[in-house]
N, C-alpha and C positions, 0 to 999 in steps of 0.2 A: 504493500500500500504506500510505501515511501519511495517507490522507484522512480517517480516522475511521470508515470503514465496517466492519461486522462481517465482511463477505465481499466478495470481488472476483470478478466473472465475466470470465474471459478468453474472448473471443467468437470463434467460428468461423462463426457464422451470419449474421444480418442485417447486421452491421457489415462483412462481408467480401464484396467483389465476386466474382461467380461464377468468374471466371478466376484468382482468387488464393487459392483454398482451400488448396492445397498449401503455398504460401508462408506462409499464416497459421499452419498447423500447425507449421512450422519455427520461426516467430517465438515462438509460445507455448512450444514445447519449450525453446528457448533461455532464455526468461524463467524457466521453472520450474527449470532446472538451474543458473542463475546467481544467482537471488534467494533469499536465506536465508529459511527458514520463520519464521513469526511468529504472533502471536495472530490475525491476519487470515486468515480461511479463503480458500483459493485453489480456485476451481471453474472448470471449463471448460464453456462452453455449446457443445455440438456442434450439427450441423445436424439438421433435423427427421427423425424416423424414416422418413418417406415420401419423403425427398429423394434426389437422385442421388448425394449425397456421403456418405451414412450409412455405407456399407461401408468406405470409406477412413478415415472418422473412427474407426470402431470398431477397425480394425487399428492405427491410430496411438495410440488411447487406451490400448491394452494396454501400450504402451511407456512411458507416463508415469503410469500409475495410482498408482505409489508416491509420486509427487511432488505429487498433488493431494488435496484434501479432499472432493471430490464432483463429480458430473456434473450439469449443468443440461440437461434435455431439453425442447426447445421443441415447441410444437404437438402435444402428446400427445393421442391420440384413443382409445387402448385400453390395457388392462392388459398385453396381449401385447407391445406395443411397449416398455413399461417393462421387462418381465422380460428381453427379449432384450438390451437395452442394459446392464441391471444385471449380467448375467453376465460382461460384459467387464471390469468393475472391481468384483468382488464384495466387496472389503474397504472400499469407499467408498459413501457414501450418494448418493441422487439427489434432485434438486429438479425437480418436474414443472411445466412451464408450460402452463396451461390458457388457450388463446387462439384457439380456433375454436368455432363453434357446436356441432359434434359433441362436442368436448372438454368444453364446459360441461354439456351434457345428460348426459354419461357420467362426470362428475367423481367420483361415488361409487364406481363400478366401477374407475376408473383408480386412485384412492387405495388400493384394496384389493389392488393388484398385489403379487405375492410378491417384494418388494424392500425395501431399507432406505430408506424415503421420509422425507427430512428435512423437506420443505416442499412446499406447492402454491403456485404463483405465478400470479397473474392477469396475462395479457397483453392489455391493453385495446386497444393500437393495431391489432394484427392482427385482433382480434375485431370492432372497429367498422368496420374496412375491409371485412371479409367481409360484414358486415350492411349496408354501404353507408350508414352514418350517421356524423355527426361526434361527436367527444367534446365535451361541454359542461362548463362550470364547475360546474354543479350535479350532474352525474354521474348523473342519474336513469336514463340509458340503460344504466348498468352495475350497477344495483341487483340484478337477478336473478343476473347472472354472479358478482358479488361474494359474494352469499349462498350460491350453489352451491359456490364454492371454499372458503369458510369452513366450511360444514357438512361437506363432504367431508374436509377436513383434520382437523376435530374427531373424526370417526369413527375415525381411526387415531392420534390424539394428536400429529399433526404441526402445524407452524406454517403459518399462511396468510399469504402475503406479497402485498401490494397492488401494483398496476401502477405503472409509471413515470408521472411528470408531466412533460410535454415542454416546457412553457413555462419557460424558464430565467430570465426576467426578472420573474417574479411570485412572490416568496417568500410573500406573504400568501395567494395562491391555493393554493400548494403546501401551506402549513400547513392551510388549510381542507380540502383534498382528503385530506390525511393524517388529520386528525381525524375526517372522515367515515368513512374506512376503519377507523380504530381503533374507532369506535362500532359498526361492523358485525362486529367480531371479529377483524380482522387484527392480527398481531403485529409487523409490520414493513412496509417499503415499499422497492421497488427505486428506484435513483437513476440518472440519466443524466449527472450532473455532480457533482464534489466539492462545489460550493457548496450543493447540496441536502442534504447529509448532516447538517449540524448541526440543521436544522429537523426532519428525519425522526427523528433520535435524540431530540430534545426531546419530540416528540409521543408516541413509543412507549415512552419510559422513564417508569415511574411517578414522580410528583413526590414530594417530601418529605412533603407533606400526604396524598397517597394512601397512602404507606407507613405514616405515623403512624396514620391512621384504620384501616387494615387491622390494625395491631397492637392497637389498642384493641378492635376487634371480636373478635379472637382471645382477648384477655384476658377480655373480657366473656363470651364463650362458655364459657371454662374455669370462670368463677365460676358461670355458670348451670348447668353440668353438675353442680357439687357440690351444687346444690339439687334436682337431678333435673328440670331444666327443659330441654325441647328447643327451645323458642322463647322469646325474651325481648325486652324493650324496650331499645333502644339509641339514645340521642340522638333520641328521639321517632320512631323507626322500628322496625317489627317486623323481627327478625332470626331466621332459622332456618338449617338446614343448608346450603342453596345459597348464601346470603349469606356464611356462614363459609368455604365452599369457595372462593368468589371472592376473599375476603380472603387466603386462603392462597396463591392463585395470584399475587396482587399481590406478596406478600412473596417468593415463589420467583423471580419474574421480576426483581425489584429485586436480589436477591442474585446471580442469574446475571449480570446486567449489571454 
């Protein structure tokens, strides 16, 4: 909880061996009841909707829903799955992991589920395993999936969160992977180790230069509007409404962080 992450996933899924699911629920419940609430969001990643453990997870989830900030649903493949789980903790949001081929192709429909969707998260390890391909440093094999997740999240105004980077000894490659994800429209990235968090936060937090430029654009836009100009020249570039909107998003994100 002191790692610097914005949110922590308490995992009941892939990190837990099949025979210890009940024990994992007990451990998570104990953590939730004994650890004081903080600015760090506490979310529980349950087992996949199509798994053998989902019914037990949902029964357990109803007993701790007041202690968590949201539910992470892995391997989502339909809006119906999301809506069923969301009913168990209606006062909490859900984060949807898109990590199967069916999920990628249905990302738009999944995002439109009747639920409070906080974010869509790309799950690259399961996806590439299903496709039978390795993950590469360049990440070209994930371009389509990443774009699908970003587009689907944008349709509902939710955040798109990029996949984990599993090489713990290559911080430069982590930064490169995170910057590629940011360029595609992701707003954050999941981590598998606390050592990764500082780099991820650095990449996805607007820099002082980014914020200063955004403020100059907004000021220039206000001046142009007083002259009745919809588009104007700014530092040798043409600026119109979409550019101004992007600048406002930079400011909003910086203030939020």
